[in-house]
C-alpha positions as CSV (number, residue, x, y, z in Angstrom):
1,M,0.0,0.0,0.0
2,S,1.3,3.4,-0.9
3,E,2.2,6.0,1.8
4,N,-0.5,8.3,0.5
5,R,-3.1,5.6,1.0
6,E,-1.8,4.8,4.4
7,L,-2.0,8.5,5.4
8,L,-5.5,8.8,4.0
9,R,-6.6,5.7,6.0
10,H,-5.1,7.2,9.2
11,T,-6.8,10.5,8.4
12,V,-10.2,8.8,7.9
13,A,-9.7,7.0,11.2
14,T,-8.9,10.4,12.8
15,V,-12.2,11.7,11.5
16,A,-14.0,8.6,13.0
17,Y,-12.3,9.1,16.3
18,R,-13.0,12.8,16.6
19,A,-16.6,12.5,15.3
20,A,-17.3,9.7,17.8
21,R,-16.1,12.1,20.6
22,A,-18.2,14.9,19.2
23,L,-21.3,12.7,18.9
24,E,-21.1,10.5,22.0
25,G,-23.9,11.1,24.4
26,A,-25.7,13.5,22.0
27,D,-29.4,13.0,22.1
28,E,-32.1,13.2,19.4
29,G,-32.7,16.8,20.4
30,F,-29.2,17.7,19.5
31,A,-29.8,16.5,15.9
32,R,-32.4,19.2,15.5
33,F,-30.5,22.0,17.4
34,S,-30.0,25.1,15.5
35,Q,-28.8,28.3,17.0
36,T,-26.3,29.2,14.4
37,G,-28.5,29.8,11.3
38,G,-26.6,27.0,9.5
39,R,-27.3,23.3,9.2
40,A,-28.6,21.5,12.3
41,P,-26.3,18.6,13.5
42,G,-28.5,15.9,11.9
43,A,-28.2,17.7,8.5
44,L,-24.5,18.3,9.1
45,L,-23.9,14.6,9.8
46,A,-25.9,13.7,6.7
47,H,-23.7,16.0,4.7
48,M,-20.6,14.4,6.2
49,G,-21.8,10.9,5.1
50,D,-22.4,12.4,1.6
51,L,-18.8,13.6,1.6
52,F,-17.4,10.1,2.2
53,D,-19.8,8.6,-0.4
54,W,-18.5,11.2,-2.8
55,A,-14.9,10.5,-1.9
56,L,-15.5,6.8,-2.6
57,S,-17.1,7.5,-5.9
58,M,-14.1,9.7,-6.9
59,A,-11.6,7.0,-5.8
60,K,-13.5,4.5,-7.9
61,G,-13.4,6.8,-10.9
62,A,-17.1,7.6,-11.1
63,P,-17.6,10.9,-9.3
64,E,-21.2,11.3,-8.1
65,W,-22.7,13.7,-5.5
66,H,-25.9,13.3,-3.6
67,N,-27.6,15.6,-1.1
68,S,-29.1,13.2,1.4
69,E,-32.0,14.1,3.7
70,P,-31.1,13.4,7.3
71,L,-32.3,10.1,8.8
72,A,-33.3,9.6,12.4
73,W,-30.4,10.5,14.6
74,A,-29.2,7.0,15.4
75,A,-29.6,5.9,11.8
76,E,-27.7,8.9,10.6
77,K,-24.8,8.2,12.9
78,D,-24.8,4.6,11.6
79,R,-24.8,5.8,8.0
80,F,-22.0,8.2,8.6
81,F,-19.7,5.6,10.2
82,A,-20.7,3.1,7.4
83,A,-19.7,5.6,4.7
84,L,-16.3,6.0,6.5
85,A,-15.8,2.2,6.5
86,S,-16.7,1.9,2.9
87,F,-14.2,4.5,1.8
88,D,-11.6,3.0,4.1
89,A,-12.2,-0.5,2.7
90,Y,-11.5,0.8,-0.8
91,L,-8.4,2.6,0.3
92,A,-7.2,-0.7,1.9
93,S,-7.9,-2.7,-1.2
94,P,-5.6,-3.2,-4.2
95,E,-8.1,-1.4,-6.4
96,P,-6.6,1.6,-8.3
97,M,-7.1,5.1,-7.1
98,H,-8.8,7.2,-9.8
99,A,-8.5,10.4,-7.8
100,P,-5.3,12.0,-6.4
101,A,-4.8,11.5,-2.6
102,D,-4.1,15.2,-2.1
103,R,-7.4,16.2,-3.7
104,L,-9.3,13.6,-1.7
105,F,-7.7,15.1,1.4
106,Q,-8.2,18.8,0.5
107,G,-11.8,18.2,-0.5
108,P,-14.1,15.8,1.3
109,I,-11.8,14.7,4.1
110,A,-10.8,18.3,5.2
111,D,-14.4,19.4,4.8
112,A,-15.5,16.6,7.2
113,L,-12.8,17.5,9.7
114,T,-14.1,21.1,9.7
115,H,-17.6,19.8,10.3
116,V,-16.5,17.6,13.2
117,G,-15.2,20.8,14.8
118,Q,-18.6,22.5,14.2
119,L,-20.4,19.6,15.9
120,A,-18.1,19.9,18.9
121,L,-18.8,23.6,19.1
122,M,-22.6,23.0,18.7
123,R,-22.4,20.6,21.6
124,R,-21.2,23.5,23.8
125,L,-23.9,25.8,22.5
126,Y,-26.5,23.0,23.1
127,G,-25.3,22.9,26.8
128,A,-23.7,19.4,26.5
129,P,-20.0,20.1,25.8
130,T,-17.7,17.3,24.9
131,V,-14.7,16.3,27.1
132,G,-11.4,17.7,25.8
133,E,-8.5,15.4,25.4
134,N,-5.0,15.2,24.1
135,F,-5.7,14.0,20.6
136,Y,-2.0,13.5,19.9
137,M,-2.1,10.6,22.5
138,A,-5.5,9.2,21.2
139,D,-5.8,5.6,20.2
140,V,-6.4,6.2,16.5
141,K,-5.8,3.3,14.2
142,A,-6.5,2.8,10.5
143,G,-9.5,0.6,10.1
144,K,-11.1,1.5,13.5
145,L,-14.1,3.4,12.1
146,D,-17.1,2.8,14.3
147,A,-18.7,5.1,16.9
148,D,-17.3,3.0,19.8
149,Q,-13.7,4.4,20.1
150,G,-13.1,3.4,23.7
151,E,-12.1,5.7,26.5
152,P,-9.9,8.7,25.9
153,V,-6.2,8.1,26.7
154,Q,-5.6,11.6,28.2
155,P,-8.9,13.5,28.9
156,F,-8.5,17.0,30.1
157,R,-11.0,16.5,32.8
158,K,-12.8,13.5,34.3
159,R,-15.9,12.1,32.6
């Protein structure tokens, strides 16, 4: 596997880890929360799933974009993590990459990282802030892409 693909896989795992932290404990009410005038968290998460569906379609050489309507909160979280897993599975495969790694990073992946930060900020505005942690020490591993990321290695305050 090329270094670029390995770095993309680690980056996708980083998105999964950070998104899991931003989403853990968030209730159905959070999905509809809107105080910023932008997308509500449920719509933002649907967009993030669409980003990884798009990344996969580009990697396969058949770019296609869809604007998905948000599902129920739990289902939307499942869809998001499934989209990450599908993209990662392609990156881990011997199939050819039909899109440059740097473009996949600067487009859909970087966009998703930005949105993870927005979700974390929205949690604070919602009155249910996330627990900060030292992400440098986090247990991020390529292929670990589900919502269950285990306990933080070095949280900034106790849970």
